VOPAGU-2260 file (C-alpha; in pm, 1 decimal, decimal comma):
REM VOPAGU-2260
SITE   aa  ch    i         X         Y         Z
SITE  MET   A    0     107,6   -2436,2     180,0
SITE  ILE   A    1     155,7   -2308,6    -218,4
SITE  TYR   A    2     466,1   -2091,1    -200,6
SITE  PHE   A    3     439,3   -1984,1    -580,5
SITE  LEU   A    4     254,3   -2034,1    -911,3
SITE  LYS   A    5     429,7   -2061,9   -1255,5
SITE  GLY   A    6     140,4   -2074,4   -1551,3
SITE  LYS   A    7     -57,8   -1920,6   -1812,6
SITE  VAL   A    8    -311,9   -1633,7   -1703,6
SITE  THR   A    9    -639,1   -1794,6   -1839,8
SITE  MET   A   10    -903,7   -1550,9   -1690,8
SITE  VAL   A   11    -894,3   -1215,0   -1552,7
SITE  ASP   A   12   -1211,6   -1121,9   -1357,0
SITE  GLY   A   13   -1250,8    -843,5   -1109,7
SITE  ASP   A   14    -944,7    -856,1    -889,0
SITE  THR   A   15    -868,4   -1236,0    -947,9
SITE  VAL   A   16    -656,3   -1412,7   -1227,7
SITE  VAL   A   17    -681,6   -1745,9   -1305,1
SITE  VAL   A   18    -358,3   -1957,8   -1357,6
SITE  ASP   A   19    -334,0   -2240,6   -1523,3
SITE  VAL   A   20     -47,0   -2443,7   -1400,4
SITE  HIS   A   21     -62,4   -2808,1   -1557,3
SITE  ASP   A   22    -398,1   -2811,0   -1648,9
SITE  VAL   A   23    -546,9   -2702,1   -1320,9
SITE  GLY   A   24    -644,4   -2375,6   -1274,0
SITE  TYR   A   25    -588,4   -2164,5    -959,0
SITE  GLN   A   26    -789,6   -1860,9    -895,2
SITE  VAL   A   27    -550,4   -1578,7    -746,8
SITE  LEU   A   28    -650,0   -1270,4    -585,1
SITE  VAL   A   29    -402,9   -1017,5    -676,9
SITE  SER   A   30    -300,9    -575,3    -663,7
SITE  HIS   A   31    -260,3    -428,8    -998,3
SITE  ILE   A   32    -509,2    -660,3   -1188,1
SITE  SER   A   33    -420,7    -457,6   -1524,2
SITE  ASN   A   34     -82,4    -607,3   -1525,9
SITE  TYR   A   35    -214,5    -945,1   -1610,1
SITE  ILE   A   36    -327,4   -1018,9   -1970,4
SITE  ILE   A   37    -469,4   -1356,7   -2101,2
SITE  GLY   A   38    -256,5   -1576,7   -2250,1
SITE  ASP   A   39      86,1   -1426,2   -2051,0
SITE  SER   A   40     296,2   -1654,2   -1844,2
SITE  VAL   A   41     340,0   -1536,8   -1477,1
SITE  PHE   A   42     494,2   -1643,8   -1179,6
SITE  LEU   A   43     331,0   -1538,3    -850,2
SITE  TYR   A   44     416,8   -1590,6    -483,5
SITE  THR   A   45     132,5   -1681,2    -318,7
SITE  TYR   A   46     -14,8   -1645,5      31,0
SITE  ASN   A   47    -300,8   -1908,9     146,7
SITE  VAL   A   48    -583,7   -1758,7     313,3
SITE  VAL   A   49    -764,3   -2002,4     533,0
SITE  ARG   A   50   -1107,0   -1855,7     739,1
SITE  GLU   A   51   -1380,6   -2045,8     866,1
SITE  ASP   A   52   -1644,3   -1956,1     613,7
SITE  GLU   A   53   -1359,4   -1880,4     312,9
SITE  GLN   A   54   -1050,7   -2017,7     141,7
SITE  TYR   A   55    -873,5   -1808,0    -137,5
SITE  LEU   A   56    -481,8   -1741,0    -264,7
SITE  VAL   A   57    -340,1   -1421,9    -258,3
SITE  GLY   A   58     -55,4   -1347,9    -553,0
SITE  PHE   A   59     224,3   -1147,8    -571,0
SITE  SER   A   60     445,4   -1033,1    -862,8
SITE  THR   A   61     754,8    -988,0    -603,8
SITE  ILE   A   62     910,2   -1118,1    -304,1
SITE  GLU   A   63     905,4    -779,0    -152,2
SITE  GLU   A   64     531,9    -705,7    -243,8
SITE  LYS   A   65     465,7   -1025,5     -35,2
SITE  LYS   A   66     673,6    -918,8     253,5
SITE  VAL   A   67     499,8    -609,2     270,4
SITE  PHE   A   68     163,1    -786,7     245,6
SITE  LEU   A   69     245,0   -1002,7     546,3
SITE  SER   A   70     344,1    -763,3     764,5
SITE  LEU   A   71      34,1    -534,7     704,5
SITE  ILE   A   72    -217,9    -800,1     759,7
SITE  LYS   A   73     -28,2    -819,5    1123,8
SITE  VAL   A   74    -200,2    -475,0    1199,2
SITE  LYS   A   75    -491,9    -471,6    1373,9
SITE  GLY   A   76    -809,3    -425,8    1175,7
SITE  LEU   A   77    -653,6    -503,7     835,9
SITE  GLY   A   78    -715,0    -792,6     663,5
SITE  PRO   A   79    -593,0    -943,7     357,8
SITE  LYS   A   80    -853,4    -803,2     114,4
SITE  THR   A   81    -806,3    -469,8     263,8
SITE  VAL   A   82    -453,1    -491,2     257,6
SITE  ILE   A   83    -423,6    -614,0    -125,4
SITE  ASN   A   84    -692,6    -337,7    -232,1
SITE  ALA   A   85    -442,1     -85,0     -73,9
SITE  LEU   A   86    -142,9    -191,6    -251,9
SITE  SER   A   87    -315,7    -212,6    -589,2
SITE  ALA   A   88    -360,4     168,8    -516,0
SITE  THR   A   89      53,8     248,7    -450,4
SITE  THR   A   90     371,0      48,5    -484,3
SITE  VAL   A   91     557,5    -101,3    -218,0
SITE  GLU   A   92     834,8     180,4    -232,8
SITE  GLY   A   93     533,4     409,1    -172,4
SITE  ILE   A   94     442,4     239,1     144,4
SITE  ARG   A   95     777,7     229,4     279,1
SITE  ASN   A   96     837,2     568,3     236,1
SITE  ALA   A   97     503,5     684,0     386,1
SITE  ILE   A   98     613,3     450,5     690,8
SITE  SER   A   99     965,5     611,7     718,2
SITE  ALA   A  100     837,5     951,8     698,9
SITE  ASN   A  101     543,7     893,8     921,2
SITE  ASN   A  102     303,5    1012,5     658,1
SITE  VAL   A  103      -7,7     902,1     788,1
SITE  ALA   A  104    -177,6    1122,5     493,3
SITE  TYR   A  105     -38,0     941,7     227,6
SITE  LEU   A  106    -155,2     590,4     401,9
SITE  LYS   A  107    -494,6     736,3     446,7
SITE  LYS   A  108    -553,7     804,2     104,5
SITE  LEU   A  109    -557,2     409,1      19,9
SITE  PRO   A  110    -853,6     226,1     -10,8
SITE  GLY   A  111    -992,6      81,0     319,0
SITE  ILE   A  112    -730,5     256,4     496,5
SITE  GLY   A  113    -856,0     533,3     722,3
SITE  ALA   A  114    -658,1     768,9     990,5
SITE  LYS   A  115    -700,3     532,8    1273,6
SITE  ALA   A  116    -546,8     240,8    1046,6
SITE  ALA   A  117    -296,5     488,4     906,2
SITE  ALA   A  118    -131,8     567,5    1259,6
SITE  GLN   A  119    -125,8     201,6    1339,5
SITE  ILE   A  120      62,5     124,8    1069,4
SITE  ILE   A  121     323,7     346,3    1115,7
SITE  LEU   A  122     315,6     227,8    1494,9
SITE  ASP   A  123     346,7    -122,5    1427,2
SITE  LEU   A  124     562,5    -150,4    1130,8
SITE  LYS   A  125     813,6     176,7    1202,3
SITE  GLY   A  126    1112,7     -48,6    1154,5
SITE  GLU   A  127     984,9    -377,4    1016,6
SITE  LEU   A  128     918,6    -260,3     693,7
SITE  THR   A  129    1180,5      22,1     618,5
SITE  GLY   A  130    1480,7    -182,9     786,3
SITE  THR   A  131    1567,9     150,8     992,8
SITE  LYS   A  132    1426,2     342,3    1283,6
SITE  VAL   A  133    1137,4     574,5    1163,3
SITE  LYS   A  134    1299,6     898,5    1044,2
SITE  GLY   A  135    1114,4    1228,3    1067,8
SITE  ASP   A  136     871,4    1326,1    1298,2
SITE  PRO   A  137     452,9    1264,1    1238,5
SITE  SER   A  138     421,8    1646,3    1370,8
SITE  VAL   A  139     564,3    1803,9    1080,2
SITE  TYR   A  140     329,2    1698,0     865,9
SITE  GLU   A  141      43,3    1843,0    1105,6
SITE  GLU   A  142     210,1    2154,2    1130,8
SITE  VAL   A  143     222,6    2212,7     735,9
SITE  TYR   A  144    -155,6    2089,7     750,1
SITE  ASP   A  145    -205,1    2370,2     986,5
SITE  ALA   A  146     -25,7    2623,6     776,9
SITE  LEU   A  147    -201,5    2566,0     442,9
SITE  LYS   A  148    -482,8    2559,4     608,1
SITE  GLU   A  149    -473,7    2899,0     778,5
SITE  LEU   A  150    -346,8    3007,9     403,5
SITE  GLY   A  151    -694,5    2928,0     298,9
SITE  PHE   A  152    -652,5    2598,8     108,4
SITE  LYS   A  153    -893,9    2353,4     153,3
SITE  GLY   A  154    -835,8    1996,6     389,7
SITE  ALA   A  155    -908,1    1783,1      72,4
SITE  ALA   A  156    -658,9    1938,6    -152,8
SITE  ILE   A  157    -443,5    1954,8     171,8
SITE  ASP   A  158    -457,5    1581,6     206,4
SITE  ARG   A  159    -410,4    1513,3    -137,6
SITE  VAL   A  160     -88,9    1669,2    -204,2
SITE  LEU   A  161      37,6    1545,5     139,4
SITE  ALA   A  162     -44,3    1217,1      28,5
SITE  THR   A  163     230,9    1258,9    -209,5
SITE  ILE   A  164     504,6    1354,9     -36,9
SITE  ASN   A  165     743,0    1113,5      99,8
SITE  GLU   A  166    1066,8    1318,6     260,8
SITE  PRO   A  167    1175,6    1134,6     569,1
SITE  ASP   A  168    1424,5    1408,3     643,7
SITE  ALA   A  169    1279,1    1700,2     514,5
SITE  SER   A  170    1180,8    2006,0     807,1
SITE  SER   A  171     828,0    2130,3     807,7
SITE  GLU   A  172     966,7    2433,1     576,7
SITE  GLU   A  173    1087,4    2176,0     324,9
SITE  ILE   A  174     736,0    2008,9     298,9
SITE  LEU   A  175     544,9    2318,0     291,3
SITE  LYS   A  176     743,3    2453,6      -3,3
SITE  LEU   A  177     700,9    2082,0    -157,5
SITE  ALA   A  178     345,5    2120,9     -76,5
SITE  LEU   A  179     255,5    2498,2    -199,3
SITE  SER   A  180     475,4    2420,2    -543,3
SITE  LYS   A  181     222,3    2131,1    -561,9
SITE  LEU   A  182     -86,0    2307,4    -459,5
SITE  ARG   A  183     -24,0    2624,9    -719,6
SITE  LYS   A  184     -19,1    2397,3   -1013,3
């Protein structure tokens, strides 16, 4: 098992980088590909994916990102490539906050994550990633969604705004105020 790689980026291609470690090039699938520049020195924690028909390395800039990745790939229906794409669209803190706040809308907006997978992530990881029991009540976001719908806002706009709000201890009234202020901008 390769725990980490330390070397120079020699190629950036799609969602992978090639890291030269003592004249051996390792191709590594990474999140946030724009953070990698040819010629830069990098340190990547890695995870080796071995399947019947493929084998590849996944790289992480921090140990926290690797921990979140390892937790997410345990969720039914989420594979390594889906998880790395989801991580590319957010931050580790964003995922932790969404789980802590029971914010399905935030998780749903990530690439490859639908409503069912988002709910499953919260169900499976509700103490593991946040270090505490999940705070908040998922029905709060549903109540706010329904209230905004009744006020005439479109579903897509509501989802987009609720996906930016991660307030685990907030009441439905507080979340509604936040959502309204963002929708009116």
